[in-house]
N, C-alpha and C positions, 0 to 999 in steps of 0.2 A: 574715221580713224583718230582725228584730232579730238573729237568729242570723247571717245573712249580713253584717250590719253589723259585729258583733263579730268574725266571722271575717276580714272585710276589714281591720278595725283591727289585729287580731293579725298578719295577714300584712304589713300596712304597718309595724308595729313591728319585726317580724322583718327586713323589708327594710332598714329604717333601721339596725338593729344589724349586719346583714351588710355594709351599705355602710360603716359606721364601721370594722368589723373589716377590711374590704378596704382601706380607706384607710390604716389603721395598718400593715397588712402591706405594702401597696404602698410606703409611705414607708420602712419598715424595709428592704425589698428594694432600693429605690432607693439608700438610704444604703450598704447593703452592696455594691451594684454600683459605686457611686462609689468606695468604699474599695478594692475589688478593682481597679478601673481605675487608680487612683493607684498602688497597689502594683505593678500590671503595668508602668506607665510607669517606676517606680523600678527595677524589675528589668531592664527593657530598657536603661535608661541605664547601670546597673551593668554589664550584659553588654557593652555597647559600650565602656565604659572598660576592661574586662578584655581585650577583643579587641585594643584599641589597645596596652595594656601588654604583652600576650603577643607582638604583632608587633614591638614595640620590643626585647623580649628576644631574639627570633629574629634580628633584624637585628644586635644586639650580638654574639650568638654567632657569626654568619656573619663579622662583622668580626674577631673574635678568632681564628677559624679561619684566616682569610686572613693575619693577622699572624703566627700561629704557623708557617704554611707558609713564609712569606717568611723568618722568622728561621731556620727549619731549613735552608732552601735556602742561606742566606748562611753560616751558622756550622757547621752539622752538630751532631751530638750525640755525646757520649762516654758510653757505657753504663757501668754500675757494674763490669762485668767487664773494662773497659779497651778495649773495641771502640769504634772511632770510626765513626760513620755520617754520611755527608754526602750531600746531595741536589744534583744538578746538573740543573736542569730537572725532568723527570719520572723520571729514572733514579736508581736507588739504587746507591751504591758503599759497600761495607763492607770495612774493612781489619781483619783479625783478627790480634791479637798473640799469641793463644793459642787452642787448640782450644775449641770451644763446650762448656760443661758440659751434662750431661743436664738436660732440662726438669724432672725431678723434684726437682732440688736447689734450685730457686727456690721461694720461698714465693709462694702466690697473691697477686696484687696486690689490694689492697682497692679497692673501687669509690669513686671520688672523690665527696665530698659537695659538690654544687654548689648554692649558695643560689638561683640563678636557676631551676634545675630544680625545686627544692622550691616556690618561689613559683608557678611555672607549674602544677605539679601541684595546689597549693592552689586556684589560680584556676580550673582546670578542674573540680575537685570542687565549688567554689562555684557555678560556672556550671551544672553539672548539677543541683545542689540548687535553684537559682533556676528552672531550666526545669521541674523537677518541681512546684515551687510554682505557677508560671505555669499549667501544665496543670491543676492542681487548681483554681485560681481560675477558669479558663475553664469547667471543668465545673460549678463551683458557680454561675457566672453563667447558664449554660445551664439548669440546674435551676430557678433562681429565675425566669427568663423563662418557662419552661414552667408554673410554678406560677401566675404572674400571668395567663397566657393562660387557664388553667383557671378561675381565680377570675372573670375577666371573662366567660367563657362562662356560668358559673353565675349570675352577676348578671344577665346578659341574659335567661336563661331564667326567672328569678324575676320580672323586670320584665314579661315576656310573660304569665306566669301571673297576676300582679296585674291587668294590663290586661284579661285574659279574665274574671277574677272581677268586676271593676268593671263591665264590659259586661253580664255576667249579672245583677248586682245592679240595674243600671238597667233592663234588660229585665224583670226580675221586678217592679220597682216599677211600670213602665208597664202590665204585665199585670194586677196587682192593683188599680191605680188606675183 
């Protein structure tokens, strides 16, 4: 009887320790989940801002393209070789003052460095990085949720075992008494 009482007390002490450990881990996981949710919200907000900014850049590029086409239609272009190119509507008219030199004589044109293109590329890479972090955070939240579920099931099974041992102790007392 004394042995069962000691065993019951020991199990009760272990249960209390497990409950405290569970509460500490639960609070820690809840804080981590809240932090991840806040970070998730921040990333979503940043993503929406970057989408708006990129759409503004696209609209600006479209307006510039239209203005360039209008200017070319009105004025035409004089190429460095002296050729004049004018556009009337969609048709191209080219007046050559001299024969066209071979293409090999021209140096390859350097790709223009466009600041908006660089900003857009940076924004896209940042969005990709933020999406990667968001996916990692969601996986971490899922793992934390699974761990909490496991700990809750372990706690439930321990409670059931303690209840069973308590009933057995009462039954043994009644039997001996």
